[in-house]
C-alpha positions as CSV (number, residue, x, y, z in Angstrom):
1,M,9.5,4.9,-13.0
2,S,8.7,2.9,-16.1
3,S,5.6,3.4,-18.1
4,T,4.6,-0.1,-17.2
5,N,4.4,0.9,-13.5
6,T,2.4,4.0,-14.4
7,E,0.0,2.0,-16.5
8,I,-0.6,-0.5,-13.6
9,Y,-1.5,2.4,-11.3
10,S,-3.9,4.0,-13.8
11,I,-5.8,0.9,-15.0
12,H,-6.9,-0.3,-11.5
13,P,-9.1,1.7,-9.1
14,I,-7.4,3.0,-6.0
15,F,-9.9,0.9,-4.0
16,D,-12.2,-1.8,-5.4
17,R,-15.1,-1.4,-3.1
18,K,-17.2,-4.2,-4.7
19,G,-14.2,-6.6,-4.7
20,F,-13.5,-5.8,-1.1
21,L,-17.1,-6.4,-0.1
22,L,-17.0,-9.7,-2.0
23,R,-13.8,-10.6,-0.1
24,C,-15.7,-9.9,3.1
25,M,-18.4,-12.3,1.9
26,G,-20.9,-9.5,1.6
27,N,-20.6,-8.6,5.3
28,Q,-20.7,-4.8,5.2
29,A,-20.0,-4.6,9.0
30,L,-16.9,-6.6,8.6
31,A,-15.8,-4.6,5.6
32,T,-16.3,-1.4,7.5
33,R,-14.4,-2.7,10.5
34,L,-11.5,-3.9,8.4
35,A,-11.3,-0.6,6.5
36,G,-11.3,1.2,9.9
37,V,-8.3,-0.9,11.0
38,F,-6.5,-0.1,7.8
39,L,-7.2,3.6,8.3
40,V,-5.4,3.4,11.6
41,T,-2.5,1.0,10.8
42,L,-1.5,2.3,7.3
43,P,-0.2,5.7,8.5
44,K,1.8,3.9,11.2
45,E,3.2,1.5,8.7
46,Q,4.2,4.3,6.4
47,Q,5.9,6.2,9.3
48,A,7.7,3.0,10.3
49,L,8.8,2.5,6.7
50,N,10.1,6.0,6.5
51,S,12.0,5.5,9.7
52,A,13.5,2.3,8.6
53,I,14.7,3.9,5.4
54,E,16.1,7.0,7.2
55,T,18.1,4.7,9.5
56,N,19.2,2.6,6.5
57,D,17.5,-0.5,7.9
58,L,16.6,-1.9,4.5
59,D,15.7,-5.4,5.9
60,E,13.0,-3.8,8.1
61,A,11.9,-1.6,5.2
62,R,11.4,-4.8,3.1
63,R,9.4,-6.4,5.9
64,I,7.2,-3.4,6.3
65,A,6.6,-3.0,2.6
66,H,5.7,-6.7,2.4
67,R,3.1,-6.2,5.2
68,V,1.6,-3.2,3.4
69,Q,1.5,-5.2,0.2
70,G,-0.4,-8.0,1.8
71,T,-2.8,-5.7,3.5
72,A,-3.4,-3.8,0.3
73,K,-4.1,-7.0,-1.6
74,N,-6.6,-8.1,1.1
75,L,-8.3,-4.7,0.8
76,C,-8.5,-4.8,-3.0
77,A,-6.2,-1.8,-3.3
78,V,-4.2,-3.1,-6.3
79,P,-2.1,0.1,-7.0
80,L,-1.0,0.3,-3.4
81,A,-0.1,-3.4,-3.4
82,E,1.9,-3.0,-6.6
83,V,4.0,0.0,-5.4
84,A,4.5,-1.8,-2.0
85,F,5.9,-4.7,-4.0
86,H,8.3,-2.4,-5.8
87,V,9.4,-0.8,-2.5
88,E,10.0,-4.3,-1.0
89,N,12.0,-5.3,-4.1
90,A,14.1,-2.2,-4.1
91,A,14.9,-2.6,-0.4
92,E,15.8,-6.2,-0.9
93,Q,18.1,-5.3,-3.8
94,R,19.5,-2.4,-1.8
95,D,18.6,-0.1,-4.7
96,V,18.3,3.2,-2.9
97,L,17.5,5.3,-6.0
98,S,14.6,3.0,-6.9
99,L,13.5,2.9,-3.3
100,E,13.3,6.7,-3.2
101,I,11.3,6.8,-6.4
102,H,8.8,4.1,-5.3
103,L,8.6,5.5,-1.8
104,E,7.3,8.8,-3.3
105,T,4.7,6.8,-5.3
106,L,3.8,4.8,-2.2
107,K,3.1,8.1,-0.3
108,K,0.7,9.2,-3.0
109,Q,-1.1,5.8,-3.1
110,V,-1.4,5.8,0.7
111,E,-2.9,9.3,0.6
112,A,-5.3,8.2,-2.1
113,I,-6.4,5.0,-0.4
114,L,-6.8,6.8,3.0
115,G,-9.1,9.3,1.2
116,E,-11.1,6.5,-0.4
117,L,-11.5,4.6,2.9
118,A,-12.3,7.7,4.9
119,S,-15.2,8.5,2.5
120,G,-16.8,5.2,3.5
121,A,-16.0,1.6,2.8
């Protein structure tokens, strides 16, 4: 992975709580509810992504990575959104080597955001 990608992941917080709350218009109940949904759906999306890649269904992998990217952006999880973008791109380009590299980074970002969300949104 290039240093540019590493820099992106290090300059943004895993989860921007204040930004997320602002996105929810200050509604803490809504923010908590949405974070709870993400806690449930993200592991399922990651599992589906892994399955798609294992079966070499790169079109499905691209679609799943795109959904993860959109959800991450809505939750103000910039590093996860960035790596999901790279996974989506690698799947679209059929670049299996890059896909494997970015998939490992995605796994780490998923673990990190799940930990942040579980600690209270």
